[in-house]
TORKOL-4160 file (C-alpha; in steps of 0.2 Angstrom, whole numbers, padded with zeros to 4 digits, m for minus):
351
<pt num="1" X="0048" Y="0032" Z="m0077"/>
<pt num="2" X="0040" Y="0034" Z="m0060"/>
<pt num="3" X="0046" Y="0038" Z="m0045"/>
<pt num="4" X="0038" Y="0028" Z="m0032"/>
<pt num="5" X="0036" Y="0012" Z="m0027"/>
<pt num="6" X="0020" Y="0011" Z="m0017"/>
<pt num="7" X="0008" Y="0028" Z="m0008"/>
<pt num="8" X="0000" Y="0020" Z="0009"/>
<pt num="9" X="m0013" Y="0029" Z="0018"/>
<pt num="10" X="m0026" Y="0028" Z="0031"/>
<pt num="11" X="m0036" Y="0033" Z="0047"/>
<pt num="12" X="m0032" Y="0030" Z="0062"/>
<pt num="13" X="m0037" Y="0032" Z="0080"/>
<pt num="14" X="m0026" Y="0036" Z="0097"/>
<pt num="15" X="m0042" Y="0033" Z="0108"/>
<pt num="16" X="m0045" Y="0039" Z="0125"/>
<pt num="17" X="m0032" Y="0030" Z="0138"/>
<pt num="18" X="m0019" Y="0029" Z="0125"/>
<pt num="19" X="m0002" Y="0039" Z="0123"/>
<pt num="20" X="0002" Y="0028" Z="0106"/>
<pt num="21" X="m0003" Y="0016" Z="0093"/>
<pt num="22" X="0007" Y="0004" Z="0082"/>
<pt num="23" X="0002" Y="0003" Z="0064"/>
<pt num="24" X="0003" Y="m0012" Z="0055"/>
<pt num="25" X="0005" Y="m0006" Z="0035"/>
<pt num="26" X="m0002" Y="m0016" Z="0022"/>
<pt num="27" X="0012" Y="m0016" Z="0011"/>
<pt num="28" X="0031" Y="m0019" Z="0018"/>
<pt num="29" X="0040" Y="m0008" Z="0014"/>
<pt num="30" X="0056" Y="m0012" Z="0004"/>
<pt num="31" X="0069" Y="0000" Z="0008"/>
<pt num="32" X="0066" Y="0014" Z="0024"/>
<pt num="33" X="0083" Y="0025" Z="0019"/>
<pt num="34" X="0067" Y="0026" Z="0003"/>
<pt num="35" X="0052" Y="0030" Z="0015"/>
<pt num="36" X="0042" Y="0047" Z="0018"/>
<pt num="37" X="0029" Y="0050" Z="0033"/>
<pt num="38" X="0016" Y="0063" Z="0030"/>
<pt num="39" X="0003" Y="0066" Z="0047"/>
<pt num="40" X="m0010" Y="0076" Z="0049"/>
<pt num="41" X="m0024" Y="0075" Z="0065"/>
<pt num="42" X="m0039" Y="0081" Z="0072"/>
<pt num="43" X="m0044" Y="0080" Z="0089"/>
<pt num="44" X="m0062" Y="0079" Z="0095"/>
<pt num="45" X="m0054" Y="0088" Z="0113"/>
<pt num="46" X="m0066" Y="0106" Z="0120"/>
<pt num="47" X="m0051" Y="0113" Z="0126"/>
<pt num="48" X="m0033" Y="0115" Z="0121"/>
<pt num="49" X="m0022" Y="0099" Z="0130"/>
<pt num="50" X="m0005" Y="0098" Z="0121"/>
<pt num="51" X="0001" Y="0084" Z="0130"/>
<pt num="52" X="m0016" Y="0076" Z="0122"/>
<pt num="53" X="m0018" Y="0088" Z="0103"/>
<pt num="54" X="0001" Y="0084" Z="0098"/>
<pt num="55" X="0006" Y="0070" Z="0089"/>
<pt num="56" X="0022" Y="0063" Z="0082"/>
<pt num="57" X="0023" Y="0051" Z="0072"/>
<pt num="58" X="0039" Y="0038" Z="0063"/>
<pt num="59" X="0044" Y="0021" Z="0053"/>
<pt num="60" X="0048" Y="0010" Z="0067"/>
<pt num="61" X="0053" Y="m0005" Z="0055"/>
<pt num="62" X="0048" Y="m0011" Z="0038"/>
<pt num="63" X="0030" Y="m0016" Z="0042"/>
<pt num="64" X="0026" Y="m0002" Z="0056"/>
<pt num="65" X="0023" Y="0015" Z="0058"/>
<pt num="66" X="0019" Y="0023" Z="0076"/>
<pt num="67" X="0010" Y="0038" Z="0084"/>
<pt num="68" X="0014" Y="0045" Z="0101"/>
<pt num="69" X="0007" Y="0060" Z="0111"/>
<pt num="70" X="0012" Y="0064" Z="0127"/>
<pt num="71" X="m0003" Y="0063" Z="0136"/>
<pt num="72" X="m0019" Y="0049" Z="0135"/>
<pt num="73" X="m0035" Y="0060" Z="0138"/>
<pt num="74" X="m0048" Y="0060" Z="0125"/>
<pt num="75" X="m0047" Y="0054" Z="0107"/>
<pt num="76" X="m0037" Y="0060" Z="0091"/>
<pt num="77" X="m0040" Y="0054" Z="0075"/>
<pt num="78" X="m0024" Y="0055" Z="0062"/>
<pt num="79" X="m0023" Y="0055" Z="0043"/>
<pt num="80" X="m0008" Y="0049" Z="0036"/>
<pt num="81" X="0003" Y="0044" Z="0020"/>
<pt num="82" X="0019" Y="0034" Z="0018"/>
<pt num="83" X="0028" Y="0038" Z="0003"/>
<pt num="84" X="0041" Y="0023" Z="m0004"/>
<pt num="85" X="0053" Y="0030" Z="m0019"/>
<pt num="86" X="0061" Y="0019" Z="m0030"/>
<pt num="87" X="0079" Y="0015" Z="m0028"/>
<pt num="88" X="0080" Y="0021" Z="m0049"/>
<pt num="89" X="0073" Y="0038" Z="m0040"/>
<pt num="90" X="0090" Y="0041" Z="m0031"/>
<pt num="91" X="0077" Y="0049" Z="m0017"/>
<pt num="92" X="0087" Y="0046" Z="0002"/>
<pt num="93" X="0075" Y="0048" Z="0018"/>
<pt num="94" X="0085" Y="0053" Z="0034"/>
<pt num="95" X="0075" Y="0049" Z="0051"/>
<pt num="96" X="0079" Y="0053" Z="0068"/>
<pt num="97" X="0071" Y="0057" Z="0087"/>
<pt num="98" X="0076" Y="0069" Z="0097"/>
<pt num="99" X="0073" Y="0081" Z="0114"/>
<pt num="100" X="0075" Y="0101" Z="0113"/>
<pt num="101" X="0088" Y="0099" Z="0127"/>
<pt num="102" X="0094" Y="0115" Z="0118"/>
<pt num="103" X="0084" Y="0131" Z="0110"/>
<pt num="104" X="0095" Y="0126" Z="0094"/>
<pt num="105" X="0099" Y="0110" Z="0086"/>
<pt num="106" X="0110" Y="0103" Z="0076"/>
<pt num="107" X="0109" Y="0090" Z="0066"/>
<pt num="108" X="0124" Y="0083" Z="0058"/>
<pt num="109" X="0118" Y="0072" Z="0042"/>
<pt num="110" X="0127" Y="0062" Z="0028"/>
<pt num="111" X="0133" Y="0076" Z="0018"/>
<pt num="112" X="0118" Y="0077" Z="0002"/>
<pt num="113" X="0115" Y="0095" Z="m0009"/>
<pt num="114" X="0104" Y="0107" Z="0000"/>
<pt num="115" X="0097" Y="0115" Z="m0014"/>
<pt num="116" X="0088" Y="0095" Z="m0018"/>
<pt num="117" X="0082" Y="0092" Z="0001"/>
<pt num="118" X="0070" Y="0098" Z="0012"/>
<pt num="119" X="0063" Y="0095" Z="0029"/>
<pt num="120" X="0049" Y="0087" Z="0040"/>
<pt num="121" X="0047" Y="0088" Z="0060"/>
<pt num="122" X="0033" Y="0080" Z="0071"/>
<pt num="123" X="0031" Y="0083" Z="0091"/>
<pt num="124" X="0023" Y="0077" Z="0106"/>
<pt num="125" X="0023" Y="0087" Z="0125"/>
<pt num="126" X="0023" Y="0080" Z="0139"/>
<pt num="127" X="0020" Y="0097" Z="0146"/>
<pt num="128" X="0003" Y="0109" Z="0143"/>
<pt num="129" X="0010" Y="0124" Z="0141"/>
<pt num="130" X="0006" Y="0137" Z="0126"/>
<pt num="131" X="0006" Y="0136" Z="0109"/>
<pt num="132" X="0020" Y="0148" Z="0110"/>
<pt num="133" X="0031" Y="0136" Z="0122"/>
<pt num="134" X="0031" Y="0121" Z="0107"/>
<pt num="135" X="0033" Y="0130" Z="0090"/>
<pt num="136" X="0048" Y="0126" Z="0081"/>
<pt num="137" X="0058" Y="0130" Z="0066"/>
<pt num="138" X="0069" Y="0118" Z="0054"/>
<pt num="139" X="0076" Y="0118" Z="0038"/>
<pt num="140" X="0091" Y="0111" Z="0030"/>
<pt num="141" X="0105" Y="0125" Z="0031"/>
<pt num="142" X="0117" Y="0115" Z="0022"/>
<pt num="143" X="0122" Y="0099" Z="0014"/>
<pt num="144" X="0126" Y="0089" Z="0032"/>
<pt num="145" X="0115" Y="0101" Z="0044"/>
<pt num="146" X="0094" Y="0101" Z="0050"/>
<pt num="147" X="0093" Y="0114" Z="0060"/>
<pt num="148" X="0080" Y="0116" Z="0075"/>
<pt num="149" X="0075" Y="0130" Z="0083"/>
<pt num="150" X="0064" Y="0132" Z="0099"/>
<pt num="151" X="0058" Y="0149" Z="0110"/>
<pt num="152" X="0071" Y="0141" Z="0123"/>
<pt num="153" X="0075" Y="0125" Z="0130"/>
<pt num="154" X="0058" Y="0115" Z="0134"/>
<pt num="155" X="0065" Y="0095" Z="0138"/>
<pt num="156" X="0047" Y="0089" Z="0139"/>
<pt num="157" X="0048" Y="0091" Z="0119"/>
<pt num="158" X="0049" Y="0075" Z="0109"/>
<pt num="159" X="0052" Y="0078" Z="0088"/>
<pt num="160" X="0053" Y="0066" Z="0076"/>
<pt num="161" X="0063" Y="0075" Z="0059"/>
<pt num="162" X="0065" Y="0067" Z="0042"/>
<pt num="163" X="0078" Y="0074" Z="0028"/>
<pt num="164" X="0070" Y="0070" Z="0011"/>
<pt num="165" X="0084" Y="0070" Z="m0001"/>
<pt num="166" X="0076" Y="0071" Z="m0019"/>
<pt num="167" X="0088" Y="0074" Z="m0035"/>
<pt num="168" X="0078" Y="0080" Z="m0050"/>
<pt num="169" X="0071" Y="0092" Z="m0033"/>
<pt num="170" X="0076" Y="0108" Z="m0033"/>
<pt num="171" X="0071" Y="0117" Z="m0015"/>
<pt num="172" X="0073" Y="0135" Z="m0010"/>
<pt num="173" X="0074" Y="0137" Z="0009"/>
<pt num="174" X="0068" Y="0157" Z="0013"/>
<pt num="175" X="0071" Y="0162" Z="0034"/>
<pt num="176" X="0065" Y="0178" Z="0042"/>
<pt num="177" X="0051" Y="0187" Z="0053"/>
<pt num="178" X="0035" Y="0186" Z="0044"/>
<pt num="179" X="0025" Y="0205" Z="0049"/>
<pt num="180" X="0008" Y="0207" Z="0048"/>
<pt num="181" X="m0007" Y="0194" Z="0041"/>
<pt num="182" X="m0001" Y="0194" Z="0023"/>
<pt num="183" X="0020" Y="0190" Z="0020"/>
<pt num="184" X="0026" Y="0190" Z="0002"/>
<pt num="185" X="0040" Y="0179" Z="0001"/>
<pt num="186" X="0045" Y="0183" Z="m0016"/>
<pt num="187" X="0054" Y="0169" Z="m0029"/>
<pt num="188" X="0056" Y="0181" Z="m0043"/>
<pt num="189" X="0070" Y="0176" Z="m0054"/>
<pt num="190" X="0071" Y="0155" Z="m0045"/>
<pt num="191" X="0062" Y="0147" Z="m0063"/>
<pt num="192" X="0046" Y="0141" Z="m0049"/>
<pt num="193" X="0030" Y="0134" Z="m0057"/>
<pt num="194" X="0017" Y="0133" Z="m0045"/>
<pt num="195" X="0007" Y="0117" Z="m0055"/>
<pt num="196" X="0025" Y="0108" Z="m0048"/>
<pt num="197" X="0029" Y="0114" Z="m0032"/>
<pt num="198" X="0025" Y="0115" Z="m0017"/>
<pt num="199" X="0030" Y="0120" Z="0005"/>
<pt num="200" X="0033" Y="0118" Z="0020"/>
<pt num="201" X="0033" Y="0133" Z="0032"/>
<pt num="202" X="0038" Y="0134" Z="0050"/>
<pt num="203" X="0037" Y="0145" Z="0061"/>
<pt num="204" X="0039" Y="0150" Z="0081"/>
<pt num="205" X="0032" Y="0168" Z="0087"/>
<pt num="206" X="0035" Y="0179" Z="0104"/>
<pt num="207" X="0017" Y="0180" Z="0107"/>
<pt num="208" X="0009" Y="0168" Z="0120"/>
<pt num="209" X="m0008" Y="0170" Z="0112"/>
<pt num="210" X="m0011" Y="0157" Z="0103"/>
<pt num="211" X="m0022" Y="0164" Z="0091"/>
<pt num="212" X="m0006" Y="0171" Z="0084"/>
<pt num="213" X="0006" Y="0157" Z="0083"/>
<pt num="214" X="m0003" Y="0148" Z="0067"/>
<pt num="215" X="0001" Y="0153" Z="0048"/>
<pt num="216" X="0000" Y="0144" Z="0031"/>
<pt num="217" X="0009" Y="0147" Z="0015"/>
<pt num="218" X="0000" Y="0148" Z="0000"/>
<pt num="219" X="0012" Y="0145" Z="m0017"/>
<pt num="220" X="m0001" Y="0163" Z="m0023"/>
<pt num="221" X="0009" Y="0166" Z="m0041"/>
<pt num="222" X="0026" Y="0159" Z="m0048"/>
<pt num="223" X="0035" Y="0173" Z="m0041"/>
<pt num="224" X="0028" Y="0176" Z="m0023"/>
<pt num="225" X="0024" Y="0163" Z="m0009"/>
<pt num="226" X="0012" Y="0172" Z="0005"/>
<pt num="227" X="0012" Y="0167" Z="0023"/>
<pt num="228" X="m0007" Y="0171" Z="0031"/>
<pt num="229" X="m0013" Y="0175" Z="0048"/>
<pt num="230" X="m0026" Y="0181" Z="0055"/>
<pt num="231" X="m0014" Y="0192" Z="0068"/>
<pt num="232" X="m0002" Y="0205" Z="0063"/>
<pt num="233" X="0010" Y="0198" Z="0076"/>
<pt num="234" X="0029" Y="0197" Z="0070"/>
<pt num="235" X="0035" Y="0179" Z="0067"/>
<pt num="236" X="0050" Y="0172" Z="0060"/>
<pt num="237" X="0050" Y="0156" Z="0048"/>
<pt num="238" X="0057" Y="0145" Z="0037"/>
<pt num="239" X="0051" Y="0142" Z="0019"/>
<pt num="240" X="0053" Y="0127" Z="0010"/>
<pt num="241" X="0050" Y="0128" Z="m0007"/>
<pt num="242" X="0051" Y="0111" Z="m0016"/>
<pt num="243" X="0050" Y="0111" Z="m0037"/>
<pt num="244" X="0049" Y="0096" Z="m0047"/>
<pt num="245" X="0045" Y="0097" Z="m0066"/>
<pt num="246" X="0038" Y="0081" Z="m0067"/>
<pt num="247" X="0028" Y="0082" Z="m0050"/>
<pt num="248" X="0009" Y="0091" Z="m0055"/>
<pt num="249" X="0002" Y="0100" Z="m0039"/>
<pt num="250" X="m0017" Y="0108" Z="m0035"/>
<pt num="251" X="m0019" Y="0116" Z="m0021"/>
<pt num="252" X="m0036" Y="0123" Z="m0010"/>
<pt num="253" X="m0036" Y="0137" Z="0001"/>
<pt num="254" X="m0050" Y="0134" Z="0011"/>
<pt num="255" X="m0061" Y="0142" Z="0024"/>
<pt num="256" X="m0076" Y="0131" Z="0034"/>
<pt num="257" X="m0086" Y="0133" Z="0048"/>
<pt num="258" X="m0097" Y="0114" Z="0047"/>
<pt num="259" X="m0089" Y="0099" Z="0053"/>
<pt num="260" X="m0085" Y="0095" Z="0035"/>
<pt num="261" X="m0080" Y="0102" Z="0020"/>
<pt num="262" X="m0077" Y="0094" Z="0001"/>
<pt num="263" X="m0066" Y="0103" Z="m0010"/>
<pt num="264" X="m0068" Y="0094" Z="m0026"/>
<pt num="265" X="m0051" Y="0096" Z="m0040"/>
<pt num="266" X="m0050" Y="0099" Z="m0060"/>
<pt num="267" X="m0038" Y="0083" Z="m0064"/>
<pt num="268" X="m0041" Y="0068" Z="m0054"/>
<pt num="269" X="m0029" Y="0064" Z="m0040"/>
<pt num="270" X="m0026" Y="0047" Z="m0044"/>
<pt num="271" X="m0025" Y="0043" Z="m0026"/>
<pt num="272" X="m0012" Y="0027" Z="m0029"/>
<pt num="273" X="0001" Y="0038" Z="m0034"/>
<pt num="274" X="m0003" Y="0056" Z="m0025"/>
<pt num="275" X="m0003" Y="0061" Z="m0006"/>
<pt num="276" X="m0009" Y="0079" Z="0004"/>
<pt num="277" X="0004" Y="0092" Z="0009"/>
<pt num="278" X="0002" Y="0101" Z="0025"/>
<pt num="279" X="0006" Y="0120" Z="0020"/>
<pt num="280" X="0004" Y="0125" Z="0038"/>
<pt num="281" X="0008" Y="0120" Z="0051"/>
<pt num="282" X="m0003" Y="0106" Z="0062"/>
<pt num="283" X="m0013" Y="0108" Z="0045"/>
<pt num="284" X="m0021" Y="0126" Z="0048"/>
<pt num="285" X="m0019" Y="0140" Z="0057"/>
<pt num="286" X="m0032" Y="0148" Z="0068"/>
<pt num="287" X="m0046" Y="0163" Z="0064"/>
<pt num="288" X="m0043" Y="0179" Z="0072"/>
<pt num="289" X="m0056" Y="0176" Z="0088"/>
<pt num="290" X="m0049" Y="0162" Z="0098"/>
<pt num="291" X="m0062" Y="0152" Z="0108"/>
<pt num="292" X="m0047" Y="0140" Z="0116"/>
<pt num="293" X="m0057" Y="0125" Z="0108"/>
<pt num="294" X="m0048" Y="0113" Z="0098"/>
<pt num="295" X="m0061" Y="0103" Z="0090"/>
<pt num="296" X="m0069" Y="0117" Z="0078"/>
<pt num="297" X="m0051" Y="0126" Z="0073"/>
<pt num="298" X="m0041" Y="0109" Z="0072"/>
<pt num="299" X="m0046" Y="0102" Z="0054"/>
<pt num="300" X="m0039" Y="0087" Z="0044"/>
<pt num="301" X="m0038" Y="0086" Z="0028"/>
<pt num="302" X="m0040" Y="0067" Z="0019"/>
<pt num="303" X="m0040" Y="0060" Z="0001"/>
<pt num="304" X="m0057" Y="0055" Z="m0003"/>
<pt num="305" X="m0059" Y="0047" Z="m0019"/>
<pt num="306" X="m0051" Y="0053" Z="m0036"/>
<pt num="307" X="m0057" Y="0070" Z="m0035"/>
<pt num="308" X="m0058" Y="0078" Z="m0020"/>
<pt num="309" X="m0051" Y="0078" Z="m0004"/>
<pt num="310" X="m0062" Y="0079" Z="0014"/>
<pt num="311" X="m0059" Y="0096" Z="0026"/>
<pt num="312" X="m0065" Y="0090" Z="0046"/>
<pt num="313" X="m0067" Y="0094" Z="0061"/>
<pt num="314" X="m0077" Y="0088" Z="0078"/>
<pt num="315" X="m0084" Y="0106" Z="0079"/>
<pt num="316" X="m0091" Y="0115" Z="0068"/>
<pt num="317" X="m0095" Y="0134" Z="0077"/>
<pt num="318" X="m0079" Y="0144" Z="0072"/>
<pt num="319" X="m0074" Y="0147" Z="0053"/>
<pt num="320" X="m0055" Y="0135" Z="0050"/>
<pt num="321" X="m0041" Y="0144" Z="0037"/>
<pt num="322" X="m0035" Y="0128" Z="0028"/>
<pt num="323" X="m0022" Y="0125" Z="0016"/>
<pt num="324" X="m0019" Y="0109" Z="0005"/>
<pt num="325" X="m0011" Y="0104" Z="m0007"/>
<pt num="326" X="m0011" Y="0088" Z="m0017"/>
<pt num="327" X="0006" Y="0083" Z="m0024"/>
<pt num="328" X="0004" Y="0071" Z="m0041"/>
<pt num="329" X="0020" Y="0063" Z="m0042"/>
<pt num="330" X="0025" Y="0061" Z="m0060"/>
<pt num="331" X="0011" Y="0070" Z="m0067"/>
<pt num="332" X="m0009" Y="0071" Z="m0070"/>
<pt num="333" X="m0017" Y="0053" Z="m0071"/>
<pt num="334" X="m0001" Y="0043" Z="m0069"/>
<pt num="335" X="m0003" Y="0024" Z="m0068"/>
<pt num="336" X="0010" Y="0011" Z="m0062"/>
<pt num="337" X="0007" Y="m0007" Z="m0063"/>
<pt num="338" X="0010" Y="m0009" Z="m0043"/>
<pt num="339" X="0002" Y="0003" Z="m0032"/>
<pt num="340" X="m0006" Y="0003" Z="m0015"/>
<pt num="341" X="m0028" Y="0004" Z="m0013"/>
<pt num="342" X="m0036" Y="0009" Z="0002"/>
<pt num="343" X="m0029" Y="m0004" Z="0016"/>
<pt num="344" X="m0035" Y="m0008" Z="0032"/>
<pt num="345" X="m0023" Y="m0006" Z="0043"/>
<pt num="346" X="m0022" Y="m0014" Z="0061"/>
<pt num="347" X="m0013" Y="m0006" Z="0079"/>
<pt num="348" X="m0010" Y="m0009" Z="0095"/>
<pt num="349" X="m0007" Y="0006" Z="0108"/>
<pt num="350" X="m0003" Y="0008" Z="0126"/>
<pt num="351" X="m0005" Y="0019" Z="0139"/>
């Protein structure tokens, strides 16, 4: 039995002069409490400006999704998925928004078993400082609590969170300090099968050097998840490994310097029943030589037919490092009578 009601996806652009975009969905969500949003972005700006390139997103109604940022200079492209689960699946999604008005935010939620829950976090800022100031960790820390930790109080940061409860999934939660350019997290004895699991990593660091701020997580085996970086600086991290026996997951750790790069998968993506998970904040981690060129180190992953994804960015000078995971909900080749094809979305935005 499929747990998916529908998956909607598309790529939209917040054009120069706009700080937000309201997107009308092609299919009405039947139950907001069972809908999950996943987003990825790329920017055409030649220099890093956090107010313009950090995009938050949230489902605002059964027919709309809003994407917004702190500034309105230059364009930014967003690829997103809206996954709605069936009533029979028992999946429940809690969501909300807030301001980082304390270094640690503990958000009290309806009690749901932590071992079946994971979190997603998107953010925007109105303060163009350094990545070090905006990076935050997030995790479900108990049955009733979602915790967001920043590097200090910063009321210029607005965040949107989701807690996703999937009864037949097992979620393993880790936190600590990652050291070196490759930091192993042991999954020994947990029964994780990497072809059935995906991961969500978040981190915050003490360094103000921007290429120190990005790390990616890769399930390298059934017993280990590696957190990669191009810097040996220490970072505080949270890692959520989501294991569901009915899922099938393909992942790719790519390095590319061109403006686009196609990844071909072994099995058909069946894009009506799959979505891309980002195994690193913003979907990537930066090269060791940091050029302050956002268009060159901020690539985006998007599905491209049944057998491939495309990694794309505006400029192709530096090598970018991307960890992408395609989650086939209910296994390879899963089909159902009703699904969402590639819809054309409309949207309106403003300053």
